[in-house]
C-alpha positions as CSV (number, residue, x, y, z in Angstrom):
1,X,-8.6,-32.4,8.1
2,X,-6.8,-34.6,6.7
3,X,-2.9,-33.2,7.3
4,X,-0.9,-33.5,4.0
5,X,1.7,-31.8,5.2
6,X,2.9,-34.8,7.6
7,X,1.4,-37.6,4.9
8,X,2.6,-36.2,1.7
9,X,5.6,-37.9,0.6
10,X,8.3,-36.2,-1.6
11,X,9.1,-37.9,-4.7
12,X,12.7,-39.3,-5.2
13,X,16.4,-37.7,-6.5
14,X,16.7,-36.0,-9.3
15,X,19.0,-37.0,-12.4
16,X,20.6,-34.8,-15.5
17,X,18.8,-36.8,-18.6
18,X,20.1,-37.2,-21.3
19,X,18.7,-34.3,-24.1
20,X,20.7,-31.7,-21.9
21,X,17.2,-30.5,-19.9
22,X,17.6,-29.3,-16.6
23,X,15.9,-31.9,-13.7
24,X,12.9,-30.4,-11.9
25,X,13.7,-27.1,-9.6
26,X,11.9,-29.2,-6.6
27,X,11.9,-32.7,-5.1
28,X,7.7,-32.1,-4.9
29,X,8.0,-32.3,-8.3
30,X,8.0,-35.3,-11.0
31,X,11.1,-36.4,-13.0
32,X,11.2,-35.2,-16.5
33,X,11.1,-38.9,-17.8
34,X,8.3,-39.4,-14.7
35,X,6.1,-43.0,-16.0
36,X,2.9,-42.9,-14.1
37,X,0.8,-42.6,-16.4
38,X,1.0,-44.2,-19.7
39,X,-0.9,-42.2,-22.0
40,X,0.6,-39.2,-21.0
41,X,3.9,-40.6,-21.7
42,X,3.1,-41.5,-24.7
43,X,1.5,-38.1,-25.6
44,X,5.0,-36.6,-23.9
45,X,7.0,-39.0,-26.2
46,X,5.2,-37.9,-29.5
47,X,5.9,-34.0,-28.7
48,X,9.4,-34.5,-28.0
49,X,9.9,-36.4,-31.5
50,X,7.5,-33.9,-33.0
51,X,8.9,-30.4,-30.9
52,X,12.2,-31.5,-29.4
53,X,13.2,-27.8,-28.9
54,X,10.3,-27.9,-26.3
55,X,10.1,-28.3,-22.6
56,X,7.9,-31.7,-23.0
57,X,8.4,-32.7,-19.6
58,X,6.3,-32.5,-16.6
59,X,6.2,-28.9,-15.7
60,X,7.8,-27.8,-12.2
61,X,6.0,-25.4,-9.7
62,X,7.4,-21.9,-9.8
63,X,8.1,-19.8,-6.9
64,X,8.9,-19.8,-3.6
65,X,8.4,-22.9,-1.0
66,X,8.3,-20.3,2.1
67,X,5.0,-18.6,0.1
68,X,1.9,-18.0,1.7
69,X,0.1,-18.1,-1.2
70,X,-0.4,-21.3,-3.8
71,X,-2.2,-20.9,-7.1
72,X,-3.3,-24.5,-8.5
73,X,-4.4,-24.7,-12.4
74,X,-5.5,-27.5,-13.9
75,X,-3.0,-29.3,-16.1
76,X,-0.1,-27.4,-18.8
77,X,-1.2,-25.9,-22.4
78,X,0.8,-28.0,-25.2
79,X,1.8,-24.5,-26.5
80,X,2.6,-23.3,-23.4
81,X,3.8,-24.4,-20.0
82,X,4.8,-27.8,-22.1
83,X,6.7,-25.9,-24.7
84,X,8.1,-22.8,-22.3
85,X,8.9,-25.3,-19.1
86,X,7.2,-22.1,-16.5
87,X,3.5,-22.5,-15.4
88,X,1.1,-20.5,-17.0
89,X,3.9,-19.3,-19.5
90,X,3.4,-18.6,-23.6
91,X,-0.6,-18.7,-23.6
92,X,-3.2,-16.3,-22.8
93,X,-4.1,-18.0,-19.4
94,X,-0.6,-16.4,-18.6
95,X,-1.7,-13.0,-19.4
96,X,-4.1,-12.7,-17.1
97,X,-3.1,-14.9,-14.2
98,X,0.2,-12.4,-14.4
99,X,-1.1,-9.7,-14.8
100,X,-3.1,-10.3,-12.2
101,X,-0.6,-11.4,-10.3
102,X,1.6,-8.0,-11.1
103,X,-1.5,-5.9,-10.3
104,X,-2.2,-7.1,-6.6
105,X,1.8,-7.4,-5.4
106,X,2.1,-11.1,-6.0
107,X,4.9,-10.7,-8.8
108,X,7.6,-8.3,-9.6
109,X,9.2,-7.5,-13.0
110,X,7.8,-7.8,-16.7
111,X,5.8,-10.8,-17.7
112,X,6.8,-10.8,-21.3
113,X,5.3,-15.2,-21.9
114,X,8.9,-16.7,-21.3
115,X,10.8,-18.7,-18.9
116,X,14.2,-16.2,-18.8
117,X,11.9,-12.8,-18.9
118,X,12.9,-12.2,-15.1
119,X,9.8,-11.9,-13.5
120,X,9.6,-13.0,-9.8
121,X,6.6,-13.3,-7.7
122,X,6.3,-12.5,-3.9
123,X,5.0,-14.6,-1.7
124,X,3.4,-16.6,-4.1
125,X,3.8,-20.3,-5.8
126,X,1.9,-21.3,-8.7
127,X,1.3,-25.1,-9.2
128,X,-0.8,-27.8,-11.8
129,X,-3.1,-30.7,-10.4
130,X,-1.4,-32.3,-13.5
131,X,2.4,-31.9,-13.9
132,X,2.3,-33.7,-17.5
133,X,-0.2,-31.9,-20.6
134,X,-2.7,-33.9,-21.7
135,X,-4.3,-34.9,-24.7
136,X,-7.1,-32.2,-25.8
137,X,-6.2,-30.3,-22.4
138,X,-8.3,-33.1,-20.7
139,X,-6.5,-35.2,-17.8
140,X,-8.5,-38.6,-17.1
141,X,-9.8,-39.2,-13.5
142,X,-6.7,-41.5,-13.1
143,X,-4.0,-39.0,-13.8
144,X,-5.8,-36.6,-11.6
145,X,-5.7,-39.4,-8.7
146,X,-2.2,-40.2,-9.7
147,X,-0.6,-36.6,-9.9
148,X,-2.2,-35.6,-6.8
149,X,0.6,-36.9,-4.4
150,X,2.9,-34.3,-6.0
151,X,0.8,-31.7,-5.3
152,X,0.2,-33.0,-1.4
153,X,3.9,-33.0,-1.2
154,X,4.1,-29.5,-2.4
155,X,1.7,-28.4,0.2
156,X,3.6,-30.3,2.6
157,X,6.7,-28.3,1.9
158,X,5.0,-24.9,2.3
159,X,5.5,-24.0,5.5
160,X,3.8,-20.9,5.7
161,X,1.4,-21.5,3.8
162,X,-2.7,-19.5,4.2
163,X,-4.0,-19.5,1.4
164,X,-5.1,-21.6,-2.1
165,X,-6.8,-20.2,-5.2
166,X,-8.1,-23.2,-7.2
167,X,-8.7,-22.6,-11.1
168,X,-11.1,-24.6,-12.1
169,X,-13.5,-27.1,-10.4
170,X,-10.9,-30.5,-10.8
171,X,-8.6,-28.2,-9.6
172,X,-10.7,-27.6,-6.5
173,X,-11.8,-30.5,-6.3
174,X,-8.1,-32.0,-6.2
175,X,-7.6,-29.7,-3.6
176,X,-10.7,-31.0,-1.0
177,X,-9.2,-34.3,-1.4
178,X,-5.9,-33.0,0.4
179,X,-7.2,-30.7,2.5
180,X,-9.9,-33.0,4.1
181,X,-12.6,-31.1,2.9
182,X,-16.1,-32.4,1.9
183,X,-17.5,-31.7,-1.3
184,X,-21.0,-31.4,0.3
185,X,-19.7,-28.7,2.4
186,X,-17.3,-26.9,0.1
187,X,-19.2,-27.2,-3.2
188,X,-17.5,-24.9,-5.9
189,X,-18.1,-21.8,-7.3
190,X,-16.8,-18.4,-8.6
191,X,-15.3,-16.3,-5.5
192,X,-16.4,-19.1,-2.7
193,X,-14.0,-19.5,0.0
194,X,-13.4,-22.7,1.9
195,X,-11.7,-23.1,5.1
196,X,-9.6,-26.0,6.1
197,X,-8.4,-25.6,9.4
198,X,-5.4,-22.8,8.8
199,X,-5.7,-22.4,5.4
200,X,-8.5,-20.8,2.7
201,X,-9.7,-22.4,-0.2
202,X,-10.5,-19.6,-3.3
203,X,-12.3,-20.9,-5.9
204,X,-12.1,-19.0,-9.4
205,X,-13.2,-20.3,-12.9
206,X,-9.9,-21.1,-14.8
207,X,-8.5,-18.0,-16.8
208,X,-8.1,-20.0,-19.8
209,X,-9.2,-17.7,-23.5
210,X,-12.5,-19.8,-23.5
211,X,-13.7,-18.8,-20.3
212,X,-12.9,-14.9,-20.7
213,X,-14.1,-15.5,-24.2
214,X,-17.2,-16.7,-23.9
215,X,-18.1,-14.0,-20.8
216,X,-18.0,-17.1,-17.8
217,X,-15.2,-14.8,-16.7
218,X,-14.1,-11.5,-16.8
219,X,-11.1,-9.3,-15.5
220,X,-13.3,-8.1,-12.9
221,X,-14.3,-11.0,-11.4
222,X,-10.4,-12.4,-11.6
223,X,-9.1,-9.3,-10.3
224,X,-12.0,-9.8,-7.5
225,X,-10.6,-13.0,-6.1
226,X,-7.0,-11.8,-6.1
227,X,-8.2,-8.2,-4.1
228,X,-10.0,-11.1,-1.1
229,X,-6.7,-12.8,-0.8
230,X,-4.3,-9.5,-0.7
231,X,-6.8,-8.0,1.5
232,X,-7.1,-11.4,3.9
233,X,-2.8,-12.2,3.7
234,X,-2.8,-8.7,4.8
C-alpha cells in the first residue's frame, strides 16, 4: 500500500490576501490564489469580477483533522461552496449530506446552508478531490491530478483516520491512487467497501440534485452508506 501519510507534502504558509478574505484554514489546503491550474485560475478570476462578494477561491476542508471519518466530494459547486467557502454549503447536495450527518451523529447544530450557521462536525471532516470550482462542474483529468497532492496531504494530516466516504467515481478513483489500491481490485459501486491497510473506503453515488432527481440515488441509499460507516466505527 502506498503510504500517503508519509509522502504527501503540505502546501506552504499562508498570507492574507488583498481583498480581505481570510487565508485557507489548514496548511493542507491550497492558497487562495493557487496558480496550478490555468483554466481554473481564469474561471476563478472571471467569477471574482462577476460576483465580488462570493468566496471564489479554493475551498478549504471543513472539520477536525483528528476525526476518524473523511468525506471526499468532487469539487465546489459554482453557487454552493464556491459562493459560501464551506464544502457542500449553498446547494442541494449539502442539504442531503449534512442532513445525513446530523442523523447519524457526525454533526451537531442546525444546517442553514451558510458558513456561519453554527453547524459543527463530530469525528468527521469534509474535503474535495478538486478544491476550485470548474466550468460546468467538470474538472479536467490534469486538474484532478494536480489537486491530488492537497488531498494526499489532508489524509496524511489525519492521524486517527479509519474511514473515507468517496462521493462519486472521480473521488473514488483519486482515492485509489492515494491509498495504493488497484482499480480492478476495488471497482466503484454504490455501497461497496474496500480495505486499504487500516482505512476502509466506502463508495457512494454523489449526492447531487441530478442523481436524486433521476433516481440514481435515493435518500435511503445514501443513509445506508453512513449507517454502515457509523456501525463500523462504533
